[in-house]
N, CA, C, O and the ligand as a Tripos MOL2 file, in Angstrom:
@<TRIPOS>MOLECULE
protein
  237   235    60     0     0
PROTEIN
NO_CHARGES

@<TRIPOS>ATOM
      1 N          78.9450  105.1540  112.4910 N.3       1 MET1
      2 CA         80.2340  105.6830  112.3850 C.3       1 MET1
      3 C          80.7280  106.0180  111.0820 C.2       1 MET1
      4 O          80.5040  105.1810  110.2080 O.2       1 MET1
      5 N          81.2970  106.9670  110.7850 N.am      2 LYS2
      6 CA         81.7250  107.6090  109.6270 C.3       2 LYS2
      7 C          83.1880  107.3880  109.5430 C.2       2 LYS2
      8 O          83.8960  107.8040  110.4600 O.2       2 LYS2
      9 N          83.7710  106.6970  108.4050 N.am      3 PHE3
     10 CA         85.2760  106.6000  108.3680 C.3       3 PHE3
     11 C          85.7090  107.4610  107.0320 C.2       3 PHE3
     12 O          84.8470  107.5350  106.1560 O.2       3 PHE3
     13 N          86.8910  108.0770  106.8130 N.am      4 GLU4
     14 CA         87.1710  108.5020  105.4870 C.3       4 GLU4
     15 C          88.8220  108.5300  105.5460 C.2       4 GLU4
     16 O          89.5390  108.6070  106.5440 O.2       4 GLU4
     17 N          89.1550  108.4520  104.2910 N.am      5 VAL5
     18 CA         90.5540  108.4370  103.8720 C.3       5 VAL5
     19 C          91.3020  109.6410  104.4720 C.2       5 VAL5
     20 O          90.9530  110.7910  104.2050 O.2       5 VAL5
     21 N          92.2240  109.3920  105.1970 N.am      6 GLY6
     22 CA         93.1540  110.4400  105.8580 C.3       6 GLY6
     23 C          92.9060  110.5380  107.3820 C.2       6 GLY6
     24 O          93.5770  111.1970  108.1760 O.2       6 GLY6
     25 N          91.7720  109.7290  107.6690 N.am      7 GLN7
     26 CA         91.2790  109.5530  109.0010 C.3       7 GLN7
     27 C          92.5040  108.9110  109.9970 C.2       7 GLN7
     28 O          93.0020  107.8790  109.5470 O.2       7 GLN7
     29 N          92.9350  109.2940  111.0230 N.am      8 VAL8
     30 CA         93.8800  108.5520  111.9450 C.3       8 VAL8
     31 C          93.1440  107.7880  113.1530 C.2       8 VAL8
     32 O          92.6050  108.4890  114.0100 O.2       8 VAL8
     33 N          93.1020  106.6110  113.2500 N.am      9 ILE9
     34 CA         92.1940  106.0680  114.2800 C.3       9 ILE9
     35 C          93.2460  104.9700  115.2590 C.2       9 ILE9
     36 O          94.3250  104.4770  114.9320 O.2       9 ILE9
     37 N          92.5460  104.8330  116.4310 N.am     10 LYS10
     38 CA         93.1130  103.9170  117.3390 C.3      10 LYS10
     39 C          92.2760  102.5950  117.1630 C.2      10 LYS10
     40 O          91.0780  102.5640  116.8840 O.2      10 LYS10
     41 N          93.1090  101.4860  117.3750 N.am     11 MET11
     42 CA         92.2290  100.2890  117.4370 C.3      11 MET11
     43 C          92.3770   99.6230  118.8100 C.2      11 MET11
     44 O          93.2130   99.9060  119.6680 O.2      11 MET11
     45 N          91.2220   98.4970  118.8760 N.am     12 LYS12
     46 CA         91.3930   97.7460  120.1620 C.3      12 LYS12
     47 C          92.6880   97.2140  120.2480 C.2      12 LYS12
     48 O          93.2760   97.2620  121.3280 O.2      12 LYS12
     49 N          93.3560   96.5780  118.9960 N.am     13 LYS13
     50 CA         94.6450   95.6440  119.1360 C.3      13 LYS13
     51 C          95.7020   96.5730  118.7450 C.2      13 LYS13
     52 O          95.4990   97.1330  117.6670 O.2      13 LYS13
     53 N          96.5910   96.8200  119.2500 N.am     14 ALA14
     54 CA         97.8910   97.6840  118.6380 C.3      14 ALA14
     55 C          98.4750   96.7830  117.8010 C.2      14 ALA14
     56 O          98.1690   95.5920  117.8500 O.2      14 ALA14
     57 N          99.3750   97.2620  116.9500 N.am     15 HIS15
     58 CA        100.1210   96.5510  115.6560 C.3      15 HIS15
     59 C         101.1440   95.7720  116.4990 C.2      15 HIS15
     60 O         101.3990   96.1940  117.6270 O.2      15 HIS15
     61 N         101.6880   94.7750  116.0810 N.am     16 PRO16
     62 CA        102.7900   93.8170  116.8080 C.3      16 PRO16
     63 C         104.0170   94.8950  116.8350 C.2      16 PRO16
     64 O         104.8570   94.6770  117.7080 O.2      16 PRO16
     65 N         104.2080   95.8960  116.0930 N.am     17 CYS17
     66 CA        105.3380   96.7740  116.2590 C.3      17 CYS17
     67 C         105.2630   97.7710  117.5670 C.2      17 CYS17
     68 O         106.2170   98.4690  117.9110 O.2      17 CYS17
     69 N         104.1350   97.7440  118.1730 N.am     18 GLY18
     70 CA        103.9950   98.5130  119.4290 C.3      18 GLY18
     71 C         103.1580   99.7560  119.2570 C.2      18 GLY18
     72 O         102.7800  100.4000  120.2350 O.2      18 GLY18
     73 N         102.8120  100.1600  117.7820 N.am     19 ALA19
     74 CA        102.1980  101.4680  117.5820 C.3      19 ALA19
     75 C         100.6130  101.1300  117.6880 C.2      19 ALA19
     76 O         100.1920   99.9760  117.5990 O.2      19 ALA19
     77 N          99.8290  102.1940  117.8770 N.am     20 ASN20
     78 CA         98.4330  101.9430  117.7580 C.3      20 ASN20
     79 C          97.8500  103.3110  117.3290 C.2      20 ASN20
     80 O          96.9980  103.8890  118.0050 O.2      20 ASN20
     81 N          98.3190  103.7650  116.2480 N.am     21 GLU21
     82 CA         97.7970  104.8490  115.3520 C.3      21 GLU21
     83 C          97.7090  104.1620  113.8980 C.2      21 GLU21
     84 O          98.6900  103.6190  113.3900 O.2      21 GLU21
     85 N          96.5440  104.2270  113.3210 N.am     22 TRP22
     86 CA         96.1670  103.8800  112.0250 C.3      22 TRP22
     87 C          95.7570  104.8080  111.0530 C.2      22 TRP22
     88 O          94.6780  105.3340  111.3270 O.2      22 TRP22
     89 N          96.2530  105.1570  110.0580 N.am     23 GLU23
     90 CA         95.9070  106.0520  109.0310 C.3      23 GLU23
     91 C          95.0100  105.2560  107.8270 C.2      23 GLU23
     92 O          95.5110  104.3720  107.1310 O.2      23 GLU23
     93 N          93.7490  105.6630  107.7080 N.am     24 ILE24
     94 CA         92.8410  104.8730  106.6810 C.3      24 ILE24
     95 C          93.2320  105.5570  105.3850 C.2      24 ILE24
     96 O          93.2390  106.7700  105.1780 O.2      24 ILE24
     97 N          93.5400  104.6340  104.5910 N.am     25 THR25
     98 CA         93.9050  104.8910  103.1200 C.3      25 THR25
     99 C          93.1170  104.6740  102.0240 C.2      25 THR25
    100 O          93.3060  105.2120  100.9330 O.2      25 THR25
    101 N          91.8120  103.5270  102.4030 N.am     26 ARG26
    102 CA         91.0250  103.3660  101.6480 C.3      26 ARG26
    103 C          89.7850  102.7420  102.4440 C.2      26 ARG26
    104 O          89.9530  101.9780  103.3950 O.2      26 ARG26
    105 N          88.5100  103.1350  101.9680 N.am     27 VAL27
    106 CA         87.3630  102.7130  102.6410 C.3      27 VAL27
    107 C          86.4450  102.0100  101.5170 C.2      27 VAL27
    108 O          86.6010  102.1500  100.3030 O.2      27 VAL27
    109 N          85.4950  101.2560  102.1270 N.am     28 GLY28
    110 CA         84.4520  100.4200  101.2930 C.3      28 GLY28
    111 C          84.3200   99.3220  102.0660 C.2      28 GLY28
    112 O          84.5060   99.4030  103.2800 O.2      28 GLY28
    113 N          83.9710   98.1170  101.4440 N.am     29 ALA29
    114 CA         83.5650   96.7790  102.0220 C.3      29 ALA29
    115 C          84.9820   96.4450  102.8830 C.2      29 ALA29
    116 O          84.9280   96.0020  104.0290 O.2      29 ALA29
    117 N          86.1030   96.6830  102.2690 N.am     30 ASP30
    118 CA         87.3260   96.5300  102.9580 C.3      30 ASP30
    119 C          88.1470   97.8300  103.0580 C.2      30 ASP30
    120 O          88.3580   98.5470  102.0800 O.2      30 ASP30
    121 N          88.6050   98.0930  104.3210 N.am     31 PHE31
    122 CA         89.4470   99.1060  104.6030 C.3      31 PHE31
    123 C          90.8940   98.8440  104.4080 C.2      31 PHE31
    124 O          91.2650   97.6750  104.5160 O.2      31 PHE31
    125 N          91.7570   99.7570  104.1380 N.am     32 LYS32
    126 CA         93.0370   99.8200  104.1680 C.3      32 LYS32
    127 C          93.6130  100.6790  105.2420 C.2      32 LYS32
    128 O          93.3220  101.8730  105.3210 O.2      32 LYS32
    129 N          94.4500  100.0700  106.0930 N.am     33 LEU33
    130 CA         94.9140  100.9390  107.0830 C.3      33 LEU33
    131 C          96.4820  100.8530  107.1310 C.2      33 LEU33
    132 O          97.0650   99.7750  107.0120 O.2      33 LEU33
    133 N          97.0270  101.8530  107.2810 N.am     34 VAL34
    134 CA         98.5780  102.0910  107.4890 C.3      34 VAL34
    135 C          99.0110  102.4250  108.8380 C.2      34 VAL34
    136 O          98.6350  103.4020  109.4840 O.2      34 VAL34
    137 N          99.8410  101.5220  109.2110 N.am     35 CYS35
    138 CA        100.5530  101.7220  110.6040 C.3      35 CYS35
    139 C         101.3410  102.8200  110.6290 C.2      35 CYS35
    140 O         102.2080  102.9420  109.7640 O.2      35 CYS35
    141 N         101.1870  103.6800  111.5080 N.am     36 ARG36
    142 CA        101.8940  104.9890  111.4540 C.3      36 ARG36
    143 C         103.3470  104.6710  112.4230 C.2      36 ARG36
    144 O         104.2820  105.4660  112.5130 O.2      36 ARG36
    145 N         103.2900  103.5720  112.9790 N.am     37 GLY37
    146 CA        104.5510  103.1340  113.5610 C.3      37 GLY37
    147 C         105.6910  102.4350  112.6670 C.2      37 GLY37
    148 O         106.8960  102.5930  112.8630 O.2      37 GLY37
    149 N         105.2340  101.7880  111.8490 N.am     38 CYS38
    150 CA        106.0590  100.8990  110.8040 C.3      38 CYS38
    151 C         105.7140  100.9860  109.5110 C.2      38 CYS38
    152 O         106.4530  100.4630  108.6770 O.2      38 CYS38
    153 N         104.5380  101.6580  109.1110 N.am     39 GLY39
    154 CA        104.4250  101.7610  107.8530 C.3      39 GLY39
    155 C         103.7240  100.5510  106.9790 C.2      39 GLY39
    156 O         103.3270  100.6670  105.8190 O.2      39 GLY39
    157 N         103.6680   99.4750  107.7190 N.am     40 ARG40
    158 CA        102.9090   98.2700  107.2160 C.3      40 ARG40
    159 C         101.4310   98.6430  106.8500 C.2      40 ARG40
    160 O         100.7450   99.4650  107.4560 O.2      40 ARG40
    161 N         101.1100   98.0150  105.9240 N.am     41 GLU41
    162 CA         99.4740   98.1280  105.4430 C.3      41 GLU41
    163 C          98.7040   97.0460  105.5530 C.2      41 GLU41
    164 O          99.1090   96.0180  105.0120 O.2      41 GLU41
    165 N          97.4820   97.0290  106.2420 N.am     42 VAL42
    166 CA         96.7610   95.8930  106.2740 C.3      42 VAL42
    167 C          95.4630   96.3050  105.7230 C.2      42 VAL42
    168 O          95.1190   97.4720  105.5310 O.2      42 VAL42
    169 N          94.7400   95.2020  105.4740 N.am     43 MET43
    170 CA         93.4370   95.3010  104.8250 C.3      43 MET43
    171 C          92.5610   94.6020  105.7720 C.2      43 MET43
    172 O          92.9300   93.5020  106.1860 O.2      43 MET43
    173 N          91.4220   95.1100  106.1770 N.am     44 LEU44
    174 CA         90.3760   94.6810  107.1410 C.3      44 LEU44
    175 C          88.9280   94.9540  106.4450 C.2      44 LEU44
    176 O          88.6470   95.9240  105.7410 O.2      44 LEU44
    177 N          87.9920   93.7650  106.8430 N.am     45 PRO45
    178 CA         86.6960   94.1800  106.3960 C.3      45 PRO45
    179 C          86.0170   95.3180  107.2650 C.2      45 PRO45
    180 O          86.3430   95.3230  108.4520 O.2      45 PRO45
    181 N          85.2450   96.1470  106.9010 N.am     46 ARG46
    182 CA         84.5770   97.2890  107.5360 C.3      46 ARG46
    183 C          84.0600   96.8750  108.8850 C.2      46 ARG46
    184 O          84.0670   97.6630  109.8310 O.2      46 ARG46
    185 N          83.5690   95.5300  108.9900 N.am     47 THR47
    186 CA         82.8360   95.1900  110.2380 C.3      47 THR47
    187 C          84.0300   95.2360  111.1980 C.2      47 THR47
    188 O          83.9320   95.9170  112.2180 O.2      47 THR47
    189 N          85.1890   94.5300  110.9240 N.am     48 ALA48
    190 CA         86.2500   94.6330  111.8070 C.3      48 ALA48
    191 C          86.8530   95.8200  112.2060 C.2      48 ALA48
    192 O          87.4000   95.8870  113.3070 O.2      48 ALA48
    193 N          86.8170   96.8320  111.3860 N.am     49 VAL49
    194 CA         87.1120   98.2230  111.7090 C.3      49 VAL49
    195 C          86.1930   98.7680  112.7520 C.2      49 VAL49
    196 O          86.5770   99.4270  113.7180 O.2      49 VAL49
    197 N          84.7880   98.4070  112.4570 N.am     50 GLU50
    198 CA         83.8890   99.2450  113.2680 C.3      50 GLU50
    199 C          83.9430   98.5300  114.8620 C.2      50 GLU50
    200 O          83.6960   99.2070  115.8590 O.2      50 GLU50
    201 N          84.2460   97.3010  114.9230 N.am     51 ARG51
    202 CA         84.2890   96.5850  116.1610 C.3      51 ARG51
    203 C          85.4390   97.1020  116.7480 C.2      51 ARG51
    204 O          85.3140   97.5740  117.8780 O.2      51 ARG51
    205 N          86.6810   97.1130  116.1480 N.am     52 GLY52
    206 CA         87.8790   97.3140  116.7220 C.3      52 GLY52
    207 C          88.0460   98.9510  117.1420 C.2      52 GLY52
    208 O          88.7140   99.3440  118.0980 O.2      52 GLY52
    209 N          87.4530   99.6200  116.4140 N.am     53 TYR53
    210 CA         87.5500  101.2270  116.4540 C.3      53 TYR53
    211 C          87.6720  101.7590  117.9870 C.2      53 TYR53
    212 O          86.8390  101.3760  118.8080 O.2      53 TYR53
    213 N          88.5510  102.5050  118.3070 N.am     54 ARG54
    214 CA         88.6830  102.8870  119.7960 C.3      54 ARG54
    215 C          89.0220  104.5290  119.8780 C.2      54 ARG54
    216 O          89.4930  105.1230  120.8480 O.2      54 ARG54
    217 N          88.6780  105.0360  118.6920 N.am     55 GLY55
    218 CA         88.6970  106.5330  118.8590 C.3      55 GLY55
    219 C          89.7470  107.1410  117.8170 C.2      55 GLY55
    220 O          90.6950  106.5240  117.3300 O.2      55 GLY55
    221 N          89.3790  108.5330  117.5580 N.am     56 ASP56
    222 CA         90.2900  109.3070  116.3990 C.3      56 ASP56
    223 C          91.6160  109.7570  117.2730 C.2      56 ASP56
    224 O          91.6280  109.8910  118.4970 O.2      56 ASP56
    225 N          92.5340  109.9270  116.5380 N.am     57 ILE57
    226 CA         93.7050  110.4970  116.9950 C.3      57 ILE57
    227 C          93.8430  111.6900  116.0960 C.2      57 ILE57
    228 O          93.7800  111.6590  114.8670 O.2      57 ILE57
    229 N          94.0480  112.7950  116.8860 N.am     58 ASN58
    230 CA         94.1880  114.1840  116.1470 C.3      58 ASN58
    231 C          95.4170  114.5150  115.9720 C.2      58 ASN58
    232 O          96.1550  114.6150  116.9520 O.2      58 ASN58
    233 N          95.8660  114.7430  114.7350 N.am     59 ASN59
    234 CA         97.1830  114.9280  114.4230 C.3      59 ASN59
    235 C          97.3740  116.4310  114.3280 C.2      59 ASN59
    236 O          98.4800  116.8970  114.0560 O.2      59 ASN59
    237 ZN        103.3270   98.9970  112.8310 Zn       60 ZN60
@<TRIPOS>BOND
     1     1     2 1
     2     2     3 1
     3     3     4 2
     4     3     5 am
     5     5     6 1
     6     6     7 1
     7     7     8 2
     8     7     9 am
     9     9    10 1
    10    10    11 1
    11    11    12 2
    12    11    13 am
    13    13    14 1
    14    14    15 1
    15    15    16 2
    16    15    17 am
    17    17    18 1
    18    18    19 1
    19    19    20 2
    20    19    21 am
    21    21    22 1
    22    22    23 1
    23    23    24 2
    24    23    25 am
    25    25    26 1
    26    26    27 1
    27    27    28 2
    28    27    29 am
    29    29    30 1
    30    30    31 1
    31    31    32 2
    32    31    33 am
    33    33    34 1
    34    34    35 1
    35    35    36 2
    36    35    37 am
    37    37    38 1
    38    38    39 1
    39    39    40 2
    40    39    41 am
    41    41    42 1
    42    42    43 1
    43    43    44 2
    44    43    45 am
    45    45    46 1
    46    46    47 1
    47    47    48 2
    48    47    49 am
    49    49    50 1
    50    50    51 1
    51    51    52 2
    52    51    53 am
    53    53    54 1
    54    54    55 1
    55    55    56 2
    56    55    57 am
    57    57    58 1
    58    58    59 1
    59    59    60 2
    60    59    61 am
    61    61    62 1
    62    62    63 1
    63    63    64 2
    64    63    65 am
    65    65    66 1
    66    66    67 1
    67    67    68 2
    68    67    69 am
    69    69    70 1
    70    70    71 1
    71    71    72 2
    72    71    73 am
    73    73    74 1
    74    74    75 1
    75    75    76 2
    76    75    77 am
    77    77    78 1
    78    78    79 1
    79    79    80 2
    80    79    81 am
    81    81    82 1
    82    82    83 1
    83    83    84 2
    84    83    85 am
    85    85    86 1
    86    86    87 1
    87    87    88 2
    88    87    89 am
    89    89    90 1
    90    90    91 1
    91    91    92 2
    92    91    93 am
    93    93    94 1
    94    94    95 1
    95    95    96 2
    96    95    97 am
    97    97    98 1
    98    98    99 1
    99    99   100 2
   100    99   101 am
   101   101   102 1
   102   102   103 1
   103   103   104 2
   104   103   105 am
   105   105   106 1
   106   106   107 1
   107   107   108 2
   108   107   109 am
   109   109   110 1
   110   110   111 1
   111   111   112 2
   112   111   113 am
   113   113   114 1
   114   114   115 1
   115   115   116 2
   116   115   117 am
   117   117   118 1
   118   118   119 1
   119   119   120 2
   120   119   121 am
   121   121   122 1
   122   122   123 1
   123   123   124 2
   124   123   125 am
   125   125   126 1
   126   126   127 1
   127   127   128 2
   128   127   129 am
   129   129   130 1
   130   130   131 1
   131   131   132 2
   132   131   133 am
   133   133   134 1
   134   134   135 1
   135   135   136 2
   136   135   137 am
   137   137   138 1
   138   138   139 1
   139   139   140 2
   140   139   141 am
   141   141   142 1
   142   142   143 1
   143   143   144 2
   144   143   145 am
   145   145   146 1
   146   146   147 1
   147   147   148 2
   148   147   149 am
   149   149   150 1
   150   150   151 1
   151   151   152 2
   152   151   153 am
   153   153   154 1
   154   154   155 1
   155   155   156 2
   156   155   157 am
   157   157   158 1
   158   158   159 1
   159   159   160 2
   160   159   161 am
   161   161   162 1
   162   162   163 1
   163   163   164 2
   164   163   165 am
   165   165   166 1
   166   166   167 1
   167   167   168 2
   168   167   169 am
   169   169   170 1
   170   170   171 1
   171   171   172 2
   172   171   173 am
   173   173   174 1
   174   174   175 1
   175   175   176 2
   176   175   177 am
   177   177   178 1
   178   178   179 1
   179   179   180 2
   180   179   181 am
   181   181   182 1
   182   182   183 1
   183   183   184 2
   184   183   185 am
   185   185   186 1
   186   186   187 1
   187   187   188 2
   188   187   189 am
   189   189   190 1
   190   190   191 1
   191   191   192 2
   192   191   193 am
   193   193   194 1
   194   194   195 1
   195   195   196 2
   196   195   197 am
   197   197   198 1
   198   198   199 1
   199   199   200 2
   200   199   201 am
   201   201   202 1
   202   202   203 1
   203   203   204 2
   204   203   205 am
   205   205   206 1
   206   206   207 1
   207   207   208 2
   208   207   209 am
   209   209   210 1
   210   210   211 1
   211   211   212 2
   212   211   213 am
   213   213   214 1
   214   214   215 1
   215   215   216 2
   216   215   217 am
   217   217   218 1
   218   218   219 1
   219   219   220 2
   220   219   221 am
   221   221   222 1
   222   222   223 1
   223   223   224 2
   224   223   225 am
   225   225   226 1
   226   226   227 1
   227   227   228 2
   228   227   229 am
   229   229   230 1
   230   230   231 1
   231   231   232 2
   232   231   233 am
   233   233   234 1
   234   234   235 1
   235   235   236 2
@<TRIPOS>SUBSTRUCTURE
     1 MET1         2 RESIDUE 1 A MET
     2 LYS2         6 RESIDUE 1 A LYS
     3 PHE3        10 RESIDUE 1 A PHE
     4 GLU4        14 RESIDUE 1 A GLU
     5 VAL5        18 RESIDUE 1 A VAL
     6 GLY6        22 RESIDUE 1 A GLY
     7 GLN7        26 RESIDUE 1 A GLN
     8 VAL8        30 RESIDUE 1 A VAL
     9 ILE9        34 RESIDUE 1 A ILE
    10 LYS10       38 RESIDUE 1 A LYS
    11 MET11       42 RESIDUE 1 A MET
    12 LYS12       46 RESIDUE 1 A LYS
    13 LYS13       50 RESIDUE 1 A LYS
    14 ALA14       54 RESIDUE 1 A ALA
    15 HIS15       58 RESIDUE 1 A HIS
    16 PRO16       62 RESIDUE 1 A PRO
    17 CYS17       66 RESIDUE 1 A CYS
    18 GLY18       70 RESIDUE 1 A GLY
    19 ALA19       74 RESIDUE 1 A ALA
    20 ASN20       78 RESIDUE 1 A ASN
    21 GLU21       82 RESIDUE 1 A GLU
    22 TRP22       86 RESIDUE 1 A TRP
    23 GLU23       90 RESIDUE 1 A GLU
    24 ILE24       94 RESIDUE 1 A ILE
    25 THR25       98 RESIDUE 1 A THR
    26 ARG26      102 RESIDUE 1 A ARG
    27 VAL27      106 RESIDUE 1 A VAL
    28 GLY28      110 RESIDUE 1 A GLY
    29 ALA29      114 RESIDUE 1 A ALA
    30 ASP30      118 RESIDUE 1 A ASP
    31 PHE31      122 RESIDUE 1 A PHE
    32 LYS32      126 RESIDUE 1 A LYS
    33 LEU33      130 RESIDUE 1 A LEU
    34 VAL34      134 RESIDUE 1 A VAL
    35 CYS35      138 RESIDUE 1 A CYS
    36 ARG36      142 RESIDUE 1 A ARG
    37 GLY37      146 RESIDUE 1 A GLY
    38 CYS38      150 RESIDUE 1 A CYS
    39 GLY39      154 RESIDUE 1 A GLY
    40 ARG40      158 RESIDUE 1 A ARG
    41 GLU41      162 RESIDUE 1 A GLU
    42 VAL42      166 RESIDUE 1 A VAL
    43 MET43      170 RESIDUE 1 A MET
    44 LEU44      174 RESIDUE 1 A LEU
    45 PRO45      178 RESIDUE 1 A PRO
    46 ARG46      182 RESIDUE 1 A ARG
    47 THR47      186 RESIDUE 1 A THR
    48 ALA48      190 RESIDUE 1 A ALA
    49 VAL49      194 RESIDUE 1 A VAL
    50 GLU50      198 RESIDUE 1 A GLU
    51 ARG51      202 RESIDUE 1 A ARG
    52 GLY52      206 RESIDUE 1 A GLY
    53 TYR53      210 RESIDUE 1 A TYR
    54 ARG54      214 RESIDUE 1 A ARG
    55 GLY55      218 RESIDUE 1 A GLY
    56 ASP56      222 RESIDUE 1 A ASP
    57 ILE57      226 RESIDUE 1 A ILE
    58 ASN58      230 RESIDUE 1 A ASN
    59 ASN59      234 RESIDUE 1 A ASN
    60 ZN60       237 GROUP 0 **** ****
């Protein structure tokens, strides 16, 4: 699976704010994802992103 900065993805778990659209702002061993519902930023290991990934969101 290829991930890149600017890609917007859906994850297995929605954010507590209710949104499930995440913009990737950093890739590497750890990813940074920004919730498009509330703007909160989270860091996740790449393995967690790969496991939770549920598809792309086309903007
Ligand atoms: Zn959120």
